[in-house]
C-alpha positions in Angstrom: 82.9 124.5 99.4 84.6 122.1 97.8 87.6 122.4 95.9 88.2 119.4 95.2 86.3 115.7 95.1 87.2 115.1 98.9 88.5 118.4 100.3 86.5 121.4 101.2 87.6 125.1 102.0 86.2 124.3 105.5 88.1 121.4 106.3 91.3 123.5 105.0 90.9 126.2 107.2 89.1 124.7 110.5 91.4 125.6 113.3 90.7 125.2 117.1 93.1 127.3 118.2 91.5 130.0 115.8 88.0 129.7 117.1 89.4 130.0 120.8 91.0 133.1 120.1 88.4 134.4 118.0 90.4 134.7 115.0 89.0 134.7 111.1 91.2 132.1 109.7 89.3 132.8 106.1 91.8 133.1 103.3 91.6 136.0 100.8 90.3 135.2 97.3 94.0 136.4 95.7 95.0 132.6 97.6 91.7 130.5 95.6 94.1 129.4 92.9 96.7 128.3 95.7 93.7 126.5 97.5 92.7 124.6 94.9 96.5 123.9 93.6 96.4 122.5 97.7 93.5 120.2 97.1 94.5 118.6 94.0 97.5 117.6 95.5 96.1 116.1 98.3 93.7 114.2 96.2 96.9 113.2 94.4 98.3 111.7 98.1 95.0 110.1 98.9 95.1 108.4 95.9 99.1 107.2 96.8 97.4 106.1 100.1 95.3 104.0 98.4 92.0 106.4 98.8 92.3 106.2 102.6 90.4 109.3 103.6 92.8 112.0 105.0 92.6 113.7 108.4 93.6 117.4 108.0 95.1 118.8 111.4 96.2 121.9 110.2 95.5 123.6 106.3 95.5 127.6 106.0 96.8 129.6 108.3 96.1 133.6 108.4 98.8 135.2 109.8 97.7 136.0 113.3 97.1 132.0 113.2 100.2 131.0 112.4 102.1 133.4 114.7 100.0 131.9 117.7 100.5 128.5 116.8 104.3 128.8 116.3 104.8 128.2 112.3 107.4 130.1 110.5 106.9 133.4 109.5 107.0 132.3 105.6 105.2 129.0 106.2 103.6 127.4 103.0 100.2 127.2 105.2 99.8 131.2 105.3 99.8 131.2 101.2 97.6 128.2 101.4 99.7 125.7 100.0 100.4 123.4 103.0 98.8 121.2 105.4 99.5 118.4 108.4 97.7 115.2 107.9 97.2 112.2 109.2 96.0 109.0 107.8 95.3 106.5 110.3 94.2 103.6 108.3 97.1 103.5 106.0 99.5 103.6 108.7 101.2 106.1 111.1 103.0 109.6 110.1 106.2 108.1 109.2 104.5 105.7 106.9 102.6 108.1 105.1 105.8 110.7 104.6 107.6 107.3 103.0 105.2 106.8 100.7 105.1 110.3 99.5 108.4 110.2 99.8 108.5 107.5 97.3 106.0 108.9 95.0 106.7 110.5 91.5 104.6 113.0 93.4 105.3 116.6 92.7 105.7 118.4 96.5 107.7 121.1 97.5 108.3 119.6 101.1 107.5 116.0 103.2 108.2 117.3 106.8 107.3 114.3 109.3 106.6 116.3 112.4 107.4 115.2 116.0 106.5 111.6 114.7 102.6 112.8 114.8 101.6 114.1 111.4 103.0 114.8 107.6 103.5 118.5 106.8 103.6 118.2 102.9 103.6 121.3 101.1 103.1 122.3 97.5 105.0 124.9 95.1 103.2 127.2 94.2 101.0 126.2 90.5 103.8 126.4 87.7 106.9 126.7 89.8 109.2 123.9 90.3 108.7 121.7 93.5 112.0 120.7 95.3 110.7 117.4 97.0 112.5 118.8 99.9 112.6 115.5 102.7 112.7 116.7 106.3 112.4 115.5 110.0 111.6 118.0 112.7 111.3 116.7 116.4 112.6 117.8 119.6 116.3 118.1 118.6 115.3 120.3 115.6 115.1 120.1 112.2 117.1 117.6 109.6 117.1 116.2 106.4 115.1 112.9 106.3 118.1 109.7 106.0 
């Protein structure tokens, strides 16, 4: 099911970990608005990155899956408001994060995680976006300098 022009519900809920563990990672219907908001935000990121294809490493995570992968209990992933992405045709994850941070895009968090992917989260529809920029690596989390 298409949530936006370039993003489907299937790709925003796909999880090899969930499949291996027999976890149903289908979001409840109550999160439909958030999932569409996430897809719209990812469309804006895609435009920002020159309309290069974005690969979703992790989008929505049900509570069971989020716990299994070591996600934060109140992760935006569990609300259908975050995705971990890469865009190899644009550049490495650091470059993706830098482009997002330099833009006027309204995002909640942009996190360079382990220099391997960009976590992008959006505030719930109608709420103020904080534009928090972080780096997470083996030393923990810190503000993007």
